[in-house]
C-alpha positions as CSV (number, residue, x, y, z in Angstrom):
1,E,0.0,0.0,0.0
2,P,1.6,3.4,-1.0
3,T,2.2,5.9,1.7
4,E,1.2,9.5,1.5
5,P,4.0,12.1,0.8
6,A,5.1,14.3,3.7
7,V,3.4,17.7,3.1
8,R,4.1,20.7,5.2
9,H,2.6,24.2,4.9
10,S,4.5,27.0,6.7
11,V,3.4,30.5,7.3
12,I,6.0,33.1,8.4
13,E,4.7,36.5,9.2
14,D,6.1,39.8,10.6
15,K,5.2,43.5,10.4
16,G,6.3,43.8,6.8
17,S,5.1,40.6,5.0
18,R,3.6,37.2,5.1
19,I,5.3,34.2,3.5
20,D,3.3,31.0,2.7
21,E,5.5,28.0,1.8
22,L,4.4,24.5,0.7
23,N,6.9,21.6,1.0
24,V,6.3,18.2,-0.4
25,R,8.8,15.4,0.4
26,G,11.2,18.0,1.7
27,Q,11.2,20.1,-1.4
28,V,9.8,23.5,-1.7
29,Q,6.9,23.4,-4.2
30,H,5.2,26.8,-3.9
31,V,6.1,30.2,-2.2
32,V,3.8,33.2,-2.0
33,V,4.8,36.5,-0.5
34,T,2.1,39.0,0.6
35,P,3.6,42.4,1.5
36,K,1.9,44.4,4.1
37,V,3.5,47.7,3.2
38,G,4.3,49.3,-0.2
39,I,3.4,46.8,-2.9
40,T,0.1,45.3,-1.8
41,K,-0.3,42.6,-4.4
42,P,1.0,39.1,-3.4
43,Y,3.6,37.5,-5.6
44,E,5.0,34.1,-6.2
45,I,8.7,33.0,-6.0
46,I,9.5,30.5,-8.7
47,T,10.9,27.3,-7.1
48,P,13.7,25.2,-8.7
49,T,11.2,22.4,-9.3
50,G,10.0,24.8,-11.9
51,E,6.5,24.4,-13.3
52,R,7.2,27.8,-14.9
53,D,10.7,27.2,-16.3
54,T,11.1,29.0,-19.6
55,F,13.2,28.4,-22.7
56,D,15.9,30.8,-24.0
57,G,14.9,30.6,-27.7
58,T,17.9,28.4,-28.6
59,G,16.3,25.2,-27.4
60,G,18.1,25.2,-24.1
61,P,16.2,25.7,-20.8
62,R,16.6,28.9,-18.9
63,T,15.5,28.5,-15.3
64,A,13.3,31.1,-13.7
65,A,14.0,29.8,-10.2
66,G,14.3,32.5,-7.6
67,K,12.5,35.1,-9.7
68,R,9.3,36.7,-8.5
69,V,6.2,36.8,-10.6
70,W,2.8,38.4,-10.2
71,N,-0.4,36.7,-11.4
72,L,-2.2,39.2,-13.5
73,L,-5.1,37.1,-14.6
74,K,-6.8,34.2,-12.8
75,F,-9.2,31.8,-14.5
């Protein structure tokens, strides 16, 4: 019988921001930062597991890991 993966959801919060992090099997899968001052829109930090990795136009992958992105449209 297969076992369930170890999943951990962490929330770190201070006066300036809130960070929501999802770990599955010890690897970071999803990070969302919600600032409390200045920029008020939450943004996502691209993780190295990279569902959003891009290509550099030459056929080689160019990783977006560590970059921040804002979701402009949600469906």
